[in-house]
C-alpha positions, 0 to 999 in steps of 0.5 A: 500500500506504500504506493497509495498517495492519499488517505480516506477523506483527503481533499484532492484536486483535478489531475492529482495522482492518487496511487501508482499501484494500478494492480491493487487499486481500480479507478472508481467514481470521480477518478480515471486511470492514466497509464500507470497511475490513477488520478482525480477528476474533481476537487473532492473527497477521497473515498477508498472502498476495497480496491476502488478509489473514488473521489466525491466532488465537493460541489457539483450539479445533481445527476438524476439516478433512478430511485432517488428521492428529490425535492422539486419546484413545479415551474410549468403546467401543460394539459398532460404533464407538470415540468419540475425543477429538480436542481439539475441540468435535467427537468423532472417530468411528472405525468398524471398517471404517476401523480394520481391514484386513479383506482382511488379516484374511480371511487364515488360518482362517475366522472366523464373523461374530461372531468377526470383529466381536469381534476387530475391536472388541478392537483399541483399548481405552478410554484408548488414544492413536491417530494418525488422519486425518480422512476426512469432516466437516460442521458438522452431524455429527461427523468420521469418522476412520481409522487405516488408512494409513502412520504411523497407528494406536495410539501406545505408549511415549511422552508426549503434550503439547498446545499451541494448535492454531493454533501447530502450523504454527510447530512444523512450520516452513516446509517442515518445517524446525523439526520436522526440527531438533527431531528431529535435535537431540533424537533423539526420535521426534516425531509432530505433529498438526494438532489441537494434540497432539504425541507424543514418544518417546525417552530421558527426558532427550531427551524433556524437552529436546524438551518444553522447546523446544516450549513455547518455540515455543508461547510465542514463536510470534508473534515473528519470527526464531524458527527461529534462536532455537530453534537457540540454545535447543537449543545452550544447553539441551543444554550445561546438561543435559549432552546431546551 
């Protein structure tokens, strides 16, 4: 391993050589092999997983992945779909069949096709914030999303904040440890999405505390021992703000 030139969680820059041992290591996400060395593609955080060397970018545009939960803003509505800003170079496409439980809608009085379609398209309006899941995506077509499923749908009575999408795993923490701490200590309802958006709902003072701590995580995402420091920040900030 003496030919490994970096350590886990080290910050590296584009073109930086990570290892000269291409027999023991393979390039993973954010890295390339260049002759007999493996180099970083991004400014980011080294992540060594078994034989793979990855570099997680510290900043970057969200790239949709099937199965991801995303928070989006509806910015256009047509007769057959909603177009959703998902904080990406791609546009989220939400169609009625992926937004309305039609089996449930059939219950009750009979509706004409026109009435049903009009009612379906009234479910969401321009400006609404939704939490959805990506159900299909290719780089040649915009991602299709759905609001059908547990904890999906329109978000109300809360505040939206954004951080770089690559830093979302640090807000969640290992096995969800960080987000559990945040929810317990701030008493907020917090929805974290893979596209770098976070929805916070609760008392104003508690929401302000949660935003402060999440910004701290964003600023210090590249450092080690972050979980312990976040606990210290929470204790200190709650004392300063007079929160129990």
